[in-house]
C-alpha positions as CSV (number, residue, x, y, z in Angstrom):
1,M,58.2,-129.8,16.9
2,V,55.3,-129.8,18.8
3,V,53.4,-132.5,21.0
4,T,50.1,-132.4,20.6
5,R,48.4,-135.3,22.4
6,E,50.0,-137.4,25.2
7,Q,47.5,-140.0,26.8
8,F,48.5,-142.9,29.5
9,E,46.8,-145.7,29.7
10,G,43.8,-145.5,31.9
11,Q,43.4,-141.5,31.5
12,A,40.4,-140.2,29.7
13,K,41.8,-137.0,29.3
14,T,44.7,-136.4,27.2
15,Y,46.6,-133.2,26.6
16,G,49.4,-131.9,24.8
17,P,52.6,-130.6,26.6
18,G,53.3,-128.0,23.7
19,A,56.5,-127.4,21.8
20,L,60.1,-129.2,22.3
21,G,63.1,-127.4,21.0
22,C,66.5,-128.5,19.8
23,N,69.2,-130.2,22.6
24,K,71.3,-128.1,20.7
25,P,69.6,-124.4,20.0
26,G,71.0,-123.1,16.8
27,T,71.9,-126.8,14.9
28,P,70.3,-126.8,11.7
29,E,67.4,-129.8,11.7
30,N,69.1,-131.7,8.6
31,T,72.6,-132.1,10.1
32,P,73.7,-135.2,12.4
33,E,74.0,-133.2,15.4
34,F,70.9,-132.2,16.1
35,T,68.5,-134.0,18.1
36,W,64.9,-133.3,19.2
37,A,64.5,-132.0,23.0
38,Q,63.5,-134.4,25.3
39,M,60.9,-135.2,28.0
40,S,60.8,-136.5,31.1
41,Y,58.4,-137.6,33.9
42,M,58.6,-137.1,37.6
43,P,56.5,-138.7,40.4
44,D,54.0,-136.3,40.3
45,D,53.0,-136.5,36.6
46,M,51.3,-140.2,36.7
47,K,49.1,-140.5,39.6
48,G,48.4,-143.8,41.0
49,K,49.3,-146.9,39.4
50,M,52.0,-147.4,36.7
51,P,50.3,-147.3,33.5
52,T,51.6,-149.9,30.9
53,W,51.6,-147.9,27.5
54,V,51.6,-144.2,26.9
55,E,50.5,-142.6,23.3
56,Y,51.9,-139.6,21.6
57,E,51.1,-137.5,18.6
58,W,53.2,-134.5,17.7
59,V,53.8,-132.0,14.4
60,I,57.1,-131.4,12.9
61,M,57.2,-127.9,11.8
62,T,58.5,-126.8,8.4
63,D,60.9,-123.9,7.8
64,E,58.0,-122.3,5.5
65,Y,55.6,-122.7,8.2
66,K,58.1,-121.1,10.6
67,Q,58.7,-118.2,8.5
68,W,55.2,-117.8,8.2
69,S,54.4,-117.9,11.9
70,A,57.0,-115.6,12.6
71,A,55.4,-113.0,10.0
72,E,52.0,-113.4,11.6
73,G,53.7,-112.7,14.5
74,R,54.8,-109.6,13.9
75,K,50.8,-108.5,12.4
76,P,48.8,-106.4,14.6
77,A,46.2,-108.6,16.9
78,R,43.3,-108.0,15.3
79,E,44.8,-109.5,12.0
80,Q,46.5,-112.2,13.6
81,Y,43.2,-113.4,15.1
82,S,40.9,-113.1,11.9
83,A,39.0,-115.2,10.4
84,A,40.9,-115.1,7.2
85,S,43.9,-115.8,9.3
86,T,42.4,-118.6,11.5
87,A,41.6,-120.3,7.9
88,E,44.7,-119.7,6.6
89,W,46.3,-121.4,10.0
90,K,44.3,-124.4,10.0
91,S,45.4,-125.0,6.7
92,R,48.8,-124.7,7.0
93,W,48.9,-126.8,10.2
94,A,46.8,-129.5,8.5
95,S,49.6,-129.8,6.0
96,L,52.4,-130.1,8.4
97,P,53.5,-133.8,9.0
98,H,51.9,-135.2,11.8
99,F,52.8,-138.4,13.6
100,A,51.0,-141.2,16.3
101,Q,53.2,-143.7,18.1
102,R,52.5,-146.0,21.5
103,I,55.3,-146.6,23.7
104,E,54.9,-150.0,25.9
105,L,56.7,-148.8,29.1
106,R,56.6,-152.7,30.7
107,N,59.2,-153.0,28.0
108,I,61.5,-150.6,29.6
109,V,60.3,-150.1,33.2
110,T,61.7,-153.7,34.5
111,P,61.5,-155.3,37.8
112,E,65.1,-154.7,38.4
113,L,64.9,-151.1,37.8
114,V,61.7,-151.1,40.2
115,A,63.5,-153.1,42.8
116,Q,66.4,-150.2,42.5
117,V,64.1,-147.3,43.1
118,R,62.1,-149.1,46.0
119,A,65.3,-149.9,47.9
120,N,65.8,-146.2,48.7
121,R,62.4,-144.2,48.0
122,K,63.9,-140.8,49.6
123,T,66.2,-140.3,47.1
124,T,65.8,-142.3,43.9
125,Q,62.9,-142.2,41.7
126,L,61.9,-143.7,38.2
127,K,62.8,-141.4,35.8
128,I,61.3,-142.0,32.1
129,T,63.1,-139.9,29.2
130,L,61.3,-139.9,25.7
131,I,63.5,-138.7,23.2
132,F,61.5,-137.3,19.6
133,E,63.5,-137.8,16.1
134,G,61.6,-136.9,13.3
135,D,59.2,-139.7,12.7
136,H,59.9,-141.7,16.0
137,V,60.1,-141.6,19.7
138,S,61.8,-143.7,21.9
139,A,61.9,-144.0,25.7
140,R,64.2,-145.1,28.3
141,A,63.9,-145.7,31.9
142,E,66.9,-145.1,34.9
143,A,66.6,-145.1,38.5
144,Y,67.4,-141.3,39.4
145,K,68.9,-140.1,42.1
146,W,68.0,-136.5,43.3
147,R,69.5,-136.4,46.2
């Protein structure tokens, strides 16, 4: 799975954090034990005020795509980056399942949670964790004590 776009409210610039693997490496994707890796935000990730929403786009790679990509990675660089290979990559990438979702942060960042963080700013941070599962992303917030 690859997160291809992340955009906070008020940010003109969008960016993609990149590939996320499985929380339990070696677990097949089609089993109940499989869960996608998580992303967390820490204080320096959001400059200024707390945004009220964040929007994501992500792609889930198929086994066929992963096998093709691994085979491409074993080719010499001049073949990997040729015009024909680039065209094939664009075609295969476009055929993968793409998803997008906006998360309303004001629903998970409650005034009580903010008060907990403000009560002890030196050792407590507001931690927002995103959990990607197939075509859905969910979020949770917590007061995280780091010292």
